[in-house]
KOLLO-586322 format. One record per residue: residue number from 0; x, y, z of N, C-alpha, C in turn. Coordinates in steps of 0.001 Angstrom, whole numbers, plus 500000, padded with zeros to 6 digits. Layout:
N
NODE	NUM	X	Y	Z	X	Y	Z	X	Y	Z
...
This chain:
141
NODE	0	777361	818739	312627	777924	818774	313961	777393	819973	314764
NODE	1	777320	821135	314095	776816	822326	314773	775354	822151	315158
NODE	2	774562	821464	314303	773155	821238	314607	772987	820359	315842
NODE	3	773813	819336	315950	773737	818431	317106	774073	819189	318379
NODE	4	775106	820000	318324	775496	820794	319482	774377	821760	319863
NODE	5	773775	822419	318872	772690	823361	319112	771486	822649	319738
NODE	6	771113	821492	319207	769990	820730	319753	770281	820254	321171
NODE	7	771502	819850	321429	771889	819409	322774	771755	820555	323769
NODE	8	772183	821734	323383	772078	822903	324263	770617	823218	324543
NODE	9	769754	823157	323531	768330	823440	323725	767703	822423	324681
NODE	10	768005	821142	324477	767442	820099	325344	767908	820292	326778
NODE	11	769192	820537	326995	769720	820728	328345	769125	821967	329007
NODE	12	768941	823025	328240	768345	824242	328784	766912	823977	329218
NODE	13	766135	823267	328406	764752	822957	328765	764677	822068	329993
NODE	14	765570	821089	330086	765579	820231	331278	765932	821041	332517
NODE	15	766896	821921	332382	767299	822744	333513	766158	823647	333970
NODE	16	765435	824244	333041	764320	825119	333394	763195	824346	334061
NODE	17	762901	823151	333552	761805	822395	334164	762183	821944	335564
NODE	18	763428	821630	335813	763849	821272	337165	763735	822459	338100
NODE	19	764087	823646	337619	763966	824833	338455	762513	825124	338774
NODE	20	761624	824900	337804	760203	825129	338049	759686	824201	339136
NODE	21	760072	822924	339086	759628	821977	340108	760141	822394	341476
NODE	22	761400	822824	341534	761974	823229	342817	761255	824463	343349
NODE	23	760921	825392	342443	760239	826606	342856	758865	826329	343439
NODE	24	758185	825314	342933	756856	824996	343438	756922	824539	344886
NODE	25	757980	823840	345270	758098	823368	346639	758491	824498	347580
NODE	26	759094	825532	347053	759593	826597	347914	758731	827853	347856
NODE	27	757437	827701	347635	756544	828847	347663	756105	829160	349088
NODE	28	756727	828533	350048	756404	828745	351455	757111	830015	351937
NODE	29	756613	830559	353053	757225	831766	353616	758605	831500	354209
NODE	30	758757	830333	354894	759982	830034	355624	760359	828571	355482
NODE	31	761578	828236	355878	762067	826860	355945	761913	826358	357378
NODE	32	761770	825052	357536	761771	824453	358872	763224	824280	359305
NODE	33	763515	824618	360555	764838	824416	361115	764859	823055	361814
NODE	34	765869	822244	361543	766016	820956	362217	767205	821078	363157
NODE	35	766913	821169	364470	767978	821385	365446	767470	821062	366848
NODE	36	768046	820039	367462	767663	819678	368831	767973	820836	369786
NODE	37	769097	821509	369582	769503	822625	370448	768495	823775	370374
NODE	38	768135	824185	369160	767180	825283	369001	765781	824875	369443
NODE	39	765425	823609	369254	764110	823116	369680	763919	823370	371175
NODE	40	764980	823166	371943	764919	823345	373396	765107	824804	373795
NODE	41	766014	825521	373132	766442	826841	373605	765820	828045	372898
NODE	42	765107	827860	371818	764553	829004	371079	763495	829718	371922
NODE	43	763261	830994	371654	762248	831743	372418	760892	831034	372395
NODE	44	760163	831198	373475	758849	830535	373573	757785	831527	374036
NODE	45	757621	832572	373232	756578	833550	373517	755208	832902	373450
NODE	46	754268	833473	374215	752911	832913	374276	752202	833088	372938
NODE	47	751624	832000	372457	750852	832030	371230	749818	830919	371273
NODE	48	748812	831058	370454	747785	830041	370305	747756	829626	368849
NODE	49	747916	828336	368594	747818	827840	367226	746356	827512	366968
NODE	50	745775	828197	365994	744357	828053	365679	744084	826919	364710
NODE	51	744970	826756	363711	744748	825701	362723	746047	825349	362009
NODE	52	746071	824118	361495	747188	823599	360713	746622	823037	359417
NODE	53	747321	823273	358319	746906	822700	357044	748148	822509	356189
NODE	54	748195	821402	355453	749304	821166	354535	748812	821414	353123
NODE	55	749515	822291	352429	749227	822606	351036	750515	822362	350264
NODE	56	750483	821360	349376	751683	820888	348689	752697	820472	349749
NODE	57	753851	821097	349798	754869	820754	350798	755031	821871	351828
NODE	58	753983	822667	351994	754001	823766	352958	753026	823477	354099
NODE	59	753501	823644	355321	752623	823579	356482	752157	824999	356763
NODE	60	750859	825208	356634	750264	826522	356896	749791	826539	358341
NODE	61	750297	827502	359100	749941	827634	360515	749241	828968	360722
NODE	62	748029	828899	361251	747276	830082	361630	747417	830191	363149
NODE	63	747904	831330	363647	748179	831476	365070	747867	832897	365525
NODE	64	747740	833048	366828	747452	834354	367419	748335	834589	368630
NODE	65	748606	835874	368896	749368	836260	370076	749075	837728	370364
NODE	66	749396	838169	371561	749223	839557	371936	750364	840396	371403
NODE	67	750091	841669	371121	751130	842560	370639	750545	843831	370085
NODE	68	751372	844568	369343	750934	845825	368739	750469	845593	367303
NODE	69	751359	845021	366488	751043	844769	365078	751539	843400	364624
NODE	70	752471	842833	365364	753076	841570	364956	754190	841745	363943
NODE	71	754470	842984	363548	755498	843220	362530	756912	842904	363022
NODE	72	757145	842949	364320	758490	842701	364853	758661	841265	365341
NODE	73	757626	840474	365262	757720	839088	365737	758755	838310	364947
NODE	74	759463	837444	365647	760400	836517	365008	759873	835118	365248
NODE	75	759568	834418	364158	758991	833077	364244	759884	832056	363562
NODE	76	759939	830876	364155	760671	829747	363580	759881	828489	363888
NODE	77	759812	827602	362919	759275	826272	363156	760475	825355	363256
NODE	78	760612	824705	364419	761827	823951	364721	761480	822489	364959
NODE	79	762199	821605	364264	762060	820158	364438	763096	819691	365454
NODE	80	762706	818737	366311	763575	818274	367399	764688	817327	366958
NODE	81	764725	816947	365697	765655	815982	365122	765279	814542	365432
NODE	82	764351	814303	366343	763952	812941	366688	762894	812440	365713
NODE	83	763035	811186	365311	762008	810521	364518	761496	809374	365365
NODE	84	760241	809465	365783	759647	808447	366646	759182	807277	365791
NODE	85	759633	806082	366163	759296	804887	365399	757898	804422	365770
NODE	86	756968	804663	364879	755578	804254	365039	755010	804156	363633
NODE	87	753735	803871	363530	753122	803896	362218	751991	804897	362216
NODE	88	752069	805978	361484	753258	806399	360742	754320	806941	361687
NODE	89	755554	807088	361184	756599	807711	362016	756153	809107	362431
NODE	90	756724	809605	363529	756333	810920	364044	757554	811811	364232
NODE	91	757333	813099	364048	758352	814110	364323	757711	815162	365216
NODE	92	758495	815688	366155	758025	816740	367053	758580	818085	366590
NODE	93	757680	819054	366496	758053	820405	366092	757504	821400	367095
NODE	94	758116	822571	367099	757655	823638	367988	757704	824946	367227
NODE	95	756609	825719	367314	756591	827052	366730	757162	828010	367771
NODE	96	758316	828568	367461	758994	829491	368373	758607	830927	368017
NODE	97	758256	831686	369041	757897	833097	368855	758723	833960	369790
NODE	98	759422	834923	369200	760070	835980	369983	759204	837219	369795
NODE	99	758554	837637	370884	757598	838738	370824	757924	839724	371941
NODE	100	758414	840896	371548	758745	841930	372529	757771	843100	372463
NODE	101	756653	842910	371760	755646	843970	371664	754826	844007	372951
NODE	102	754587	845204	373475	753922	845359	374766	752505	845923	374670
NODE	103	751873	845818	373532	750495	846311	373376	749510	845211	373754
NODE	104	748254	845596	373903	747238	844644	374337	746363	844118	373204
NODE	105	746700	844406	371965	745925	843882	370831	746165	842384	370708
NODE	106	745189	841677	370143	745312	840239	369908	745349	840044	368397
NODE	107	746478	839599	367899	746744	839573	366467	746768	838135	365968
NODE	108	746165	837907	364825	746175	836596	364190	746939	836695	362876
NODE	109	747831	835731	362661	748630	835684	361432	748596	834272	360876
NODE	110	749003	834165	359619	749097	832863	358978	750397	832828	358191
NODE	111	751215	831820	358458	752494	831662	357779	752610	830238	357257
NODE	112	753468	830058	356251	753716	828718	355730	755194	828377	355869
NODE	113	755442	827097	356110	756797	826583	356295	757018	825400	355357
NODE	114	758140	825397	354647	758497	824291	353756	758867	823087	354622
NODE	115	758086	822010	354528	758316	820826	355361	758891	819667	354566
NODE	116	759308	819910	353319	759810	818818	352484	761041	818147	353092
NODE	117	761825	818861	353895	763006	818263	354520	762652	817391	355731
NODE	118	761368	817253	356050	760945	816404	357171	760505	815017	356716
NODE	119	760591	814755	355422	760198	813450	354909	761109	812359	355469
NODE	120	760494	811214	355755	761220	810050	356238	760900	808886	355308
NODE	121	761489	807744	355579	761215	806567	354756	759726	806243	354793
NODE	122	759191	805875	353659	757757	805650	353552	757124	806823	352828
NODE	123	755805	806964	352960	755135	808029	352221	754371	809007	353109
NODE	124	754542	808885	354435	753885	809849	355318	754571	809884	356672
NODE	125	754355	811018	357354	754901	811223	358690	753901	812085	359463
NODE	126	753747	811780	360739	752876	812592	361591	753709	813695	362205
NODE	127	753258	814928	362057	753947	816092	362613	753198	816534	363861
NODE	128	753855	816429	365013	753275	816844	366289	753787	818237	366618
NODE	129	752879	819188	366741	753271	820547	367115	753127	820615	368631
NODE	130	754256	820502	369322	754239	820251	370766	753653	821396	371587
NODE	131	753758	822625	371122	753202	823721	371916	751777	824062	371486
NODE	132	751102	823101	370854	749709	823338	370495	748820	822131	370753
NODE	133	749393	821003	371114	748640	819758	371281	747925	819352	370001
NODE	134	748406	819802	368846	747828	819407	367573	748856	818612	366776
NODE	135	748360	817752	365918	749239	817041	364994	748557	816979	363644
NODE	136	749343	816686	362614	748838	816624	361247	749660	815596	360488
NODE	137	749030	814867	359587	749728	813877	358773	750214	814542	357492
NODE	138	751513	814385	357223	752136	814897	355995	752356	813707	355079
NODE	139	751614	813671	353963	751752	812595	352976	752477	813138	351765
NODE	140	753389	812336	351204	754186	812760	350049	754391	811617	349100
């Protein structure tokens, strides 16, 4: 009886660890995507240029530039509008929000990643439209 209990504990522990490992792989992104129609409209909209978009695993990597001193005080959010546009593939609108109060004249380029796994819809792909960049990217899962 003790052996069965011991083996059960070992099996459950291994299953629990492997589930945590899988979850950790999806969350290696810098930030989470916010899904909020209110914030999509009202969040700060500092001037920025999106240079490139790339999806790596479940992270959307955004390379962007803006004016400032160092970019260390910037507040960034990737916000989904909550709308799912019925098309093939379905589409979601997102906006990269920047709060930038730096008053220097340097032009700074940064790259951040956002966990987009919560943007999945029925099917196996969705088009992500980044509205303040005129760029879109297909997210396949």
